[in-house]
Structures are given as C-alpha cells and as structure tokens.
C-alpha positions in Angstrom: 0.0 -15.1 -5.5 0.7 -11.8 -7.1 4.4 -11.1 -7.8 4.7 -7.4 -8.4 7.3 -5.4 -10.4 10.3 -7.8 -9.9 11.9 -6.4 -13.1 15.5 -5.4 -13.8 14.8 -1.7 -14.1 13.4 -1.7 -10.5 15.7 -4.3 -9.0 19.2 -3.7 -10.4 20.6 -0.4 -9.4 23.6 -0.8 -11.8 21.3 -0.5 -14.8 21.0 3.3 -14.1 17.3 3.3 -14.1 15.7 6.4 -12.5 13.3 4.1 -10.5 15.5 1.5 -8.7 14.4 0.1 -5.4 17.4 0.4 -3.0 18.4 -3.2 -2.0 15.8 -4.7 -4.3 18.1 -7.4 -5.5 18.4 -8.6 -1.9 14.8 -9.8 -1.8 15.0 -11.9 -5.0 15.9 -15.1 -3.1 12.9 -14.6 -0.8 10.6 -14.1 -3.8 12.0 -17.2 -5.5 11.2 -19.2 -2.3 7.7 -17.8 -2.0 7.0 -18.6 -5.7 8.3 -22.1 -5.3 6.2 -22.7 -2.2 3.1 -21.4 -4.0 3.6 -23.8 -6.9 4.1 -26.7 -4.6 0.7 -26.0 -3.1 -1.0 -25.5 -6.4 -1.5 -21.8 -6.0 -1.8 -19.7 -9.1 1.2 -17.4 -9.6 0.5 -14.1 -11.4 3.5 -12.1 -12.5 2.4 -8.4 -12.4 4.8 -6.3 -14.5 5.0 -2.9 -16.1 5.6 -2.6 -19.8 5.4 0.9 -21.1 5.4 2.7 -24.4 9.0 3.9 -25.2 7.8 7.5 -25.2 5.8 7.1 -21.9 2.5 7.8 -23.4 0.8 5.2 -21.1 2.7 6.1 -17.9 1.7 8.3 -15.1 1.9 12.0 -15.9 4.4 12.7 -13.2 6.8 10.1 -14.7 6.6 11.0 -18.3 9.8 13.1 -18.2 11.8 9.9 -17.7 10.8 8.8 -21.3 11.7 12.0 -23.1 14.6 10.3 -25.0 12.6 7.1 -25.7 14.6 5.1 -23.1 12.5 5.2 -19.9 12.2 2.4 -17.3 10.4 -0.9 -18.1 9.9 -0.2 -21.8 8.2 -3.1 -23.5 10.7 -5.4 -25.3 13.7 -3.9 -23.5 16.1 -5.6 -21.1 14.9 -3.4 -18.2 11.3 -4.8 -18.5 12.6 -8.4 -18.1 12.2 -10.2 -14.7 15.2 -10.2 -12.5 17.7 -13.1 -12.9 16.4 -16.2 -11.2 12.7 -15.4 -11.7 11.0 -17.3 -14.4 7.4 -17.5 -15.6 6.6 -21.2 -15.7 3.9 -23.1 -17.5 0.6 -22.5 -15.7 1.6 -19.1 -14.4 -0.1 -15.9 -15.6 1.5 -12.7 -16.8 -0.4 -9.4 -16.2 0.7 -6.0 -17.6 -0.2 -2.9 -15.7 0.6 0.8 -16.2 -0.3 2.2 -12.8 0.5 1.4 -9.2 -2.4 -0.9 -8.6 -2.5 -4.3 -10.4 -6.3 -3.9 -10.5 -6.4 -0.5 -12.3 -7.4 -0.9 -16.0 -6.5 -4.6 -16.0 -8.5 -7.8 -16.0 -7.1 -9.0 -12.6 -10.5 -9.0 -10.9 -11.5 -12.0 -13.0 -9.9 -13.9 -10.1 -13.1 -13.7 -8.1 -15.0 -15.1 -11.1 -12.7 -18.1 -11.0 -13.5 -18.6 -7.3 -10.3 -17.1 -5.9 -11.1 -15.0 -2.8 -7.7 -15.0 -1.0 -4.5 -13.2 -2.2 -0.8 -13.3 -1.3 1.3 -10.4 -2.5 5.1 -10.2 -2.8 7.5 -8.0 -4.6 8.4 -4.2 -4.7 7.6 -1.9 -3.3 5.4 -1.4 -0.3 4.7 2.4 -0.4 3.5 2.3 -4.0 2.4 -0.7 -6.1 2.0 -3.2 -3.3 0.1 -0.9 -1.0 -2.3 0.3 -3.7 -2.9 -3.2 -5.0 -3.6 -4.5 -1.4 -6.0 -1.5 -0.7 -7.9 -2.2 -4.0 -8.1 -5.9 -3.2 -9.7 -5.0 0.1 -12.1 -2.6 -1.6 -13.1 -5.4 -4.0 -14.0 -7.7 -1.1 -11.3 -10.3 -1.3 -11.6 -12.2 1.9 -7.9 -12.3 2.9 -5.0 -10.3 1.5 -1.5 -11.3 2.8 1.5 -9.2 2.1 4.8 -11.2 2.4 7.1 -8.6 3.8 10.6 -8.5 2.1 11.4 -4.9 3.0 14.3 -5.6 5.5 16.7 -5.3 2.6 14.9 -2.7 0.7 14.8 0.3 3.0 17.1 2.5 5.0 17.2 2.0 8.8 14.9 5.0 9.3 12.4 3.8 6.8 12.6 0.3 8.2 11.8 1.5 11.7 8.8 3.4 10.3 7.4 0.4 8.5 8.0 -1.9 11.4 6.0 0.5 13.5 3.1 0.4 11.0 3.2 -3.3 10.2 0.6 -4.6 12.6 -1.8 -1.9 11.6 -1.5 -2.6 7.8 -1.6 -6.4 7.8 -5.2 -7.2 7.5 -8.6 -6.1 6.1 -9.8 -5.7 9.7 -7.2 -3.0 10.4 -8.1 -1.1 7.2 -11.6 -1.0 8.5 -10.3 0.2 11.9 -8.5 3.0 10.2 -11.6 4.1 8.4 -13.5 4.0 11.7 -10.8 6.1 13.4 -10.9 8.7 10.6 -14.7 9.0 11.0 -14.4 9.4 14.8 -11.7 12.0 14.1 -14.3 14.1 12.2 -16.8 13.6 15.0 -14.4 14.8 17.7 -13.4 17.8 15.7 -17.0 19.0 15.7 -17.3 18.1 19.4 -14.3 20.3 20.2 -16.0 23.3 18.6 -19.1 22.5 20.6 -17.2 22.2 23.9 -15.7 25.7 23.4 -19.2 27.1 22.9 -20.5 25.3 26.0 -17.6 26.5 28.1 -18.2 30.1 27.1 -21.9 29.9 27.9 -21.3 28.3 31.3 -18.8 30.9 32.3 -21.6 33.4 32.5 -24.1 31.1 34.2 -24.4 29.7 37.7 -25.8 26.2 37.4 -24.4 23.0 38.9 -25.5 20.7 36.0 -24.1 23.2 33.5 -20.8 23.3 35.3 -20.7 19.5 35.1 -21.5 19.6 31.4 -18.7 22.1 31.0 -16.2 19.7 32.7 -17.3 16.9 30.4 -17.0 19.2 27.4 -13.4 20.1 28.4 -12.5 16.4 28.2 -13.4 16.3 24.5 -10.1 18.0 23.3 -8.2 15.5 25.4 -10.0 12.6 23.7 -9.4 14.3 20.3 -5.7 14.5 21.1 -5.7 10.8 22.0 -7.4 10.0 18.7 -4.9 12.1 16.8 -2.1 10.0 18.3 -3.8 6.9 17.2 -4.1 8.2 13.6 -0.3 8.8 13.6 0.1 5.0 14.0 -2.3 4.0 11.2 -1.6 6.7 8.7 1.5 7.6 6.7 
C-alpha cells in the first residue's frame, strides 16, 4: 500500500501553505482505516512523502518561487513535512521520499517487483497530480493490479466531484488505460479517414458510377464515426 503526501503542509489549510488540498483533513480517518486494514493483512505500508531543500533546489521548476524565502512547503525537518496527526510510521513500514509527482520518479520504489510484489493499493492526496502519475507509472511498469482507494468526496468542490465521478469507471483499472490508448490511436486513424472521405466525395461528384456513389455514402459516414469517437475521448481524458 502506498500512502501518498499525507503531510501537514498538504492536509492542514490553517498552516498557510501555498499547496493545501481543500478538505484534505477530512480524509485522514479513511487513510487511518485503510492503513490499519493493510497491516492486519500483512500488507507492506509505504509512506510516500515530499521532503524538499529549503530553497527549493530539488523541487519542480514551476514551484520554486514558493521557496524564495527559504520557507516553502514540505521542507525537510520542518513541521509541514510531518505526517498529519493520527498517521504514524510503524515498525515494518517503509518511508520513501520523492521530489516529483510520481512516487516512481528518481526513487527506488520499483524494487517492489524485485521483492515479488506485483499488486499495489494507493491512497492519499491528491488524484489529479501525485496519485494519478504514480498509478500511470505503475501501469507502465507492468504491475498486475493497481487499486486507487478513492477519498476525494471530501477533497473537491461539487463541480470537481461530479467531474471525477464521471471519469471514475474509466480510470479504475489497467484495462481502461489500455482502452484509452486504443481510443487515441483510433482517433488518429479516423482523422486521416475524414480527409480521405472529403477527397472521395469531391471525385464522385464529377463521376457517374453506382459503386462510386456507394463508396461516397460510406465515406460520408466517417465524420460521424469520428464525432462519436471524440465524444468517447471526452469521457476518458481530462
């Protein structure tokens, strides 16, 4: 089980951090329950945290301005980098420090497969950034099953919640990631077919052949199929 970024600077809005997750404190009880259940079943718990240089020299370029005064979020050794109250790293747990969205980027997390671990459970904050990137990388690294325990009901506005509820069934498994890749490939095929259909229609307009007229009708259906595919991509892409 990967517990991602459950740190005070991301969870507690009252700390004044520039990167708080709205409603993040509300998911702490759920994370506590998930961790307890994992330990009861003998599942390894990995606490994935950010611990940055106080001047932001190891943080993403677009966030370095937060560290201009030496007091940015999740600075190593500071209170903001600590886990939220109620979350404790127990004996037998593992702590992993990352400096980017993905828990796999420039870390040794992938040693899990070398230990025979092929299935992952992910919990924490937040879905659009660190959790999503970690899950996508796990899929790319051929983990057999990647399960995201959704705690976002208390972390997002009503509009954002509706959006993620809409996408949930498309983002919940490796199979659906593969479907999204296939849909994107088909999208490219249909784009080229649309161009071809326009050319065929133009040629047939000047000819008098029954089979060409039939081909023209079929070609005219391609833009409709392309529109249908575009609608599908709206469901599986953000």
